[in-house]
C-alpha positions as CSV (number, residue, x, y, z in Angstrom):
1,M,-14.2,-33.3,15.7
2,I,-13.6,-31.9,12.2
3,Q,-14.6,-33.8,9.1
4,I,-13.3,-32.9,5.6
5,I,-15.5,-33.7,2.6
6,N,-15.7,-32.6,-1.0
7,T,-18.5,-30.8,-2.7
8,T,-19.8,-34.0,-4.5
9,Q,-20.3,-35.6,-1.1
10,V,-22.1,-32.5,0.2
11,R,-24.6,-32.7,-2.7
12,Q,-25.3,-36.3,-2.0
13,E,-25.4,-36.2,1.8
14,L,-26.4,-32.7,2.9
15,P,-29.4,-33.7,5.1
16,N,-27.3,-36.3,6.9
17,L,-24.4,-33.9,7.3
18,L,-26.7,-31.2,8.8
19,N,-28.1,-33.7,11.2
20,Q,-24.7,-34.8,12.2
21,V,-23.6,-31.3,12.9
22,A,-26.7,-30.5,14.9
23,Q,-26.5,-33.7,17.0
24,T,-22.8,-34.0,17.6
25,G,-21.6,-30.4,17.3
26,A,-19.0,-31.5,14.7
27,N,-17.5,-29.1,12.2
28,I,-17.4,-30.0,8.6
29,I,-15.0,-28.4,6.1
30,I,-16.1,-28.5,2.5
31,T,-13.4,-28.7,-0.1
32,R,-13.3,-28.2,-3.9
33,G,-10.2,-29.5,-5.7
34,G,-8.6,-30.2,-2.4
35,K,-8.8,-26.6,-1.2
36,P,-11.1,-25.5,1.7
37,L,-14.2,-23.7,0.4
38,A,-16.6,-23.5,3.3
39,K,-17.3,-24.8,6.8
40,I,-20.5,-26.1,8.4
41,V,-20.7,-25.4,12.1
42,P,-23.4,-25.9,14.7
43,Y,-25.7,-23.0,15.3
44,V,-25.1,-21.4,18.7
45,T,-27.7,-19.2,20.4
46,K,-26.7,-16.1,22.3
47,S,-28.2,-17.4,25.5
48,P,-25.8,-19.7,27.4
49,N,-28.8,-21.5,28.9
50,A,-30.5,-22.4,25.6
51,N,-29.5,-26.0,25.9
52,Y,-30.0,-26.1,29.7
53,K,-32.5,-28.9,29.6
54,Q,-30.2,-31.1,27.5
55,Q,-27.2,-30.3,29.7
56,L,-29.2,-31.4,32.8
57,L,-30.3,-34.6,31.1
58,N,-26.7,-35.3,30.1
59,L,-25.5,-34.7,33.6
60,T,-28.2,-36.5,35.6
61,G,-29.3,-39.3,33.2
62,D,-32.6,-40.2,31.8
63,W,-34.3,-40.5,35.2
64,F,-34.4,-36.7,35.6
65,N,-37.9,-35.2,35.1
66,F,-37.3,-31.7,33.8
67,K,-40.9,-30.7,33.9
68,E,-41.2,-31.7,37.6
69,Y,-38.0,-29.7,38.3
70,Q,-39.5,-26.6,36.6
71,E,-42.7,-26.9,38.6
72,Q,-40.8,-27.2,41.8
73,R,-38.7,-24.2,40.9
74,K,-41.8,-22.2,40.2
75,K,-43.4,-23.2,43.5
76,T,-40.2,-22.2,45.3
77,K,-40.1,-18.8,43.6
78,I,-43.8,-18.2,44.6
79,R,-43.1,-19.2,48.2
80,L,-40.0,-16.9,48.4
81,K,-42.1,-14.0,46.9
82,K,-44.7,-14.5,49.6
83,L,-42.1,-14.8,52.3
84,Y,-40.4,-11.5,51.2
85,A,-43.8,-9.8,50.8
86,T,-44.9,-10.7,54.4
87,S,-41.5,-9.9,55.9
88,S,-41.3,-6.5,54.3
89,T,-44.7,-5.3,55.7
């Protein structure tokens, strides 16, 4: 979603606009005299998995316990390392 606002609105509502961009991923075009001047876009990290936790919560719903998932994943990795260590000797 792209929102177009003028510089006066930006001065009055900047904190709200930044929150909106961060939470919804919306792009905001800032105009002066009806001409585009700048664009506010969400910050994207280089890691594609940076929002992995939030993506899982969105996919699975609020019942998903991410910490429990991480602990189970660590335990599984440890078991696999032990299994490979014993099988290679």
